[in-house]
C-alpha positions, 0 to 999 in steps of 0.5 A: 605552653613553651616548646623547645625545638631541636634547632634552638638547642643546637643554636644554644650549643653552637653559641656556647662553643663560639663564646668560649672560642672567642674567650680563648682568642681573647686570652691568646691576644691578651697574653701576646699583647704588650701595652705601650709598644710603639705600634701604629694600627691605622688603616686607610680611611681612619681618622688619626687620633694622634700625630704620627711622626717618622722615627728616623730618616728614610727614603723609599720608592713610593708606589703610591706617588709612582702610580699617581704619576703613571696615571697622569701620564696615561691620562695625558695621552689623547685618543688615537683615531684611524685615517679617514675611511674612503668607503664611508665617503663612497657610501654617503655619495651613493646615498646622496644620489639616491636621495636626490633621485627620490626628490626628483621623482617626487617633484615630477609626480603629476598625480600627487598633491602638494601636501602628499609630496611634502609628506613624502619628502618629510619622511625620508629616512635619515634626512631631516629638513625644515619646512622652509627647505621642503617648500623650496625643494618643491617650488624650485624651477627644474633648471635650478634643481639640476644645479642644486643637485650637482652642488650637493654632490660636490659639497659632500664629496669635498667635505668627506675628503677631510677627517671627520670624527664623531666629536667634530660632526657638528663643527663640520656641518656648521662649515658647509654653507661656506663651501657652497658656490657663490652663484647660488642664492640664499634659499638655494644655499640653505637647501644645499647645506641642509641636504649635504649636512644630513648626508655627512657622516664620521669617517675616522674612528677611535682605535682602542688598541693603538690608544692603549698601547700609547697609554702603556708607553706613557706609563712605562716612561715614568721613572719610579718616584723616591719619597724622603722623610726626615726624622720627626717629620709628620706623616699624618696629623691628629684629626686627619683622614689617613690616606694611601700615601700615609699608610705606605709611609707607616708600612715603610717605617715598619710602624704597623708591625710588632715583632712576635716570637712564634714560640711565644705565640705557641705557648700563649695558644697552649695556655689559653686553650688549656685554661678555656677548656678547663673553664668550659668543662667546669661550668655546668651552665652557660653564664654570659656574665662570667665571660664578661667579668672574666674578660674585663679583669683579664684585660685589666690584668694585662695593663696592671701586671705588665707595670713595674714597681708595686702596680701588679700588687694592686690588681684587684683579683679579689673583686673578680672573685667576689663578683663571680661568686655573687653572679655565678656561685662560689664554685665558678668564682674559685675556678675563674679566680684560679684561671685568672691568677695563672694567666696573670702570673704568665703575663707577669713573667711567671712570678710565683709570688704574685700568683700566690699573693692574688690567690690568697687575697681572693680566697680570704676575701671570699671566705670573709664575705660570707652571705654578702648581705651587709656593707660591713661584710665587704669592709671586713673582707677587704681587710682580711684580704689585705692580711692574706696578701701581706702574709704571702709577701712576708713569706716570700721575702723574709727568708731571702732578704732582710726587710726593714720596718719601712719595707714591711709597712709599705707592703702592708699599705699596698695590701690594704690599698688592694683590699680597699680597691677590691671593695670599692670595685665590687660594690661599684660593679655590683650596683652600677653594672649589676643589671647589665651583667644579669645578676642581682646582689645580696645587698639588692635582695635585702633592699627588695625584701623590706616590707616597705617596697611599693609592690609589697605594700600594694599586695598587702593593701589589695590582696592581704590573703595573698600577701600572707600566703607569700610570706609563708611560702617564702619562709618554707622555701627559704628553709628548703633552699638552705637545706640543699645549699641553694641561694636562700636569700634569692629564694625568699625574696623571689617568693615574696614577689611571685604572686604580685599579679594577684593584686590586680584582681584579688577577689578571684583568688581564694585566699582573698575571698571573704565571707564565702563569696566566690567570684567564679560562681557566675563565670564559666570554667574557661573564663575563670581559668583565663583570669587565674592564669593572667596573674602571671602576666600581670605580675610580670607587667608589674615587675617590669613597671617597678624594675624588679631584677630579671632573677625576681621576674623569673620567679613570677614567670616560672612558679606555675611552670606549664601546669594546668589549673586543675579545678577549672579544667575538671569543671570543663570536663564535667560540662563536656562529659569527658576530656577536653581536647584542647587544654591550652586555655587551662595551662600556664604559659611557662616556662618551667622552672630553670633554676633550683630556687624557682623550682623550690618556690613552685613546690612551696607555693603548691604545697602551702596552698594544698595543705591550707585548703585541706586543713589537715588534722595530723602531721601524717596528712601534711606529709601525704599531701606534700609527697603527692604534690612533689610526685605530681610535679615530677611526673609532669616534667615540671622539674626537668629543667631546674637542675634539681637532683632526686636527692635534693628533691627529697630533702626539699620535701622533708623541709616542707613537711617540717615547716608546714607541720609547724604552721598547720599543727592541730590546735586544742579547743579550750572549753569556755569557762563561764565567768572567767572574763576571757574571750 
């Protein structure tokens, strides 16, 4: 059973409010937008779809070029270092003395083995020496060790007098061998270079403050760069990526700005808010297709009514009226057409003639279209719409100007062309975009109602009892829909398909069981209920497979609502000797009917089945059964979301009684006459 959370209702209301707010914004932007205005709406990173040229000669200070030059000047300033720090040299010389003393102590240790001495010397902190140097340190005579120690201190002291930066440290270490006395042999030179090289440390460090100050002075020394553009010079070519320099040039030329009168903006906001609020209050149910169609024709009007000559008279507002009527009903169509005419008249400079012309054409089109279930009705509507529009033109022009026959013929031709455009656009949108906009047209419904439809043929072959039941339900439901002013054609076609799921397991349903065979006798109530309920899901699967419109699928999903299968539920109660705690397996998944048409089919389906099963012998019995079914559906809340009023429900009940009495009336048993030759 489907349940609605409070949050889902809040989300729905917020979505509706947001949708109409966006519509108001769209209306405002459309009213203040001027097609064809010289305006460049490119931003950095866009790929330009066209060439942008300078409309005039201009010179301006380019912040982009100036900043680029300043950045280059700052980048050319090298890092500034402080002078050599003498403390570093003294620290390293002290460390060198400590290292040399440690080596001397290791060399003179009489108790340590050679391996231990090598291990100790190799573990000196901050000193890394090769195996060759380790061997030399331990094998040098005492007389030579004193010379080497003195040379290490001398070389280190001379090297640390120079400026040593971190980046130049490897270079300084490579130069150490050349600083060693020529009196030392090759092995001794390597020992001195290794020890002194390990002890050399940077003594000059970067000064961030001085470096930043120098960069700042370099940036400030750059003069502003003036960029000049000649008239007609290309700023950005089609296909090129728009960069900051191009955006700056467009802004300097003012190509990205459109002058906007604040009073015009205020007027547009006021009109847009009024129209949108009126539409929101008029629509009893939120219909996305209405917003899409209204937005489409509003933008189309912006392009057409701003033109000169006869183009505004070709604006196919009658098509908008027809499509709104087909998708949302005539009341919504009237409201939407009136709003669109007012907005279009505003965009056309407040032309009363154009507003009257559009309203007359749309009204005549709707009146002539009728049920819109035949192509010739569309052609008739287009012609009648043209006559209405021509009448308005003549009414406005004749009293103030002498129209010659050619001008009258031109006006007639424009009106007829408008009617033809409206017919073609209505048929095109309804057939091509109908599924995207979420509605099904009467012409499509007529096609679906043909007995040759594959699903109806499948139902006839697999479940003939269900097929004829569906025909009867469709007949009585259509009569009820006509009685309350609902969509009778949609109701009839929805009833045709509401039970197509039974074609997959036909013999589990009473109307298809022949010879008294009951497939449920060998099954427990829960299994039987599951099979019965599954015809809804099976029907939806078939509907999706055969691409039935969404509105028809709603009849399949909603025709049982969230009701239970009473027979099998009561059988289960008998087995349990009481009520079943969890009745979910006996309850249809829903949702409950959400339109008047699906609710009518639900009631017709239940009433027809109940009357057929009861085999009433009098009209009073039929009325009693129908009244009982309708009352139960009301009490269980199955009609709460359908939008039906109590008055409409009563009219539906009366229509059912009349129709069912005509079908299940008592028959007279004629006596058999012997020898008559009649069966």
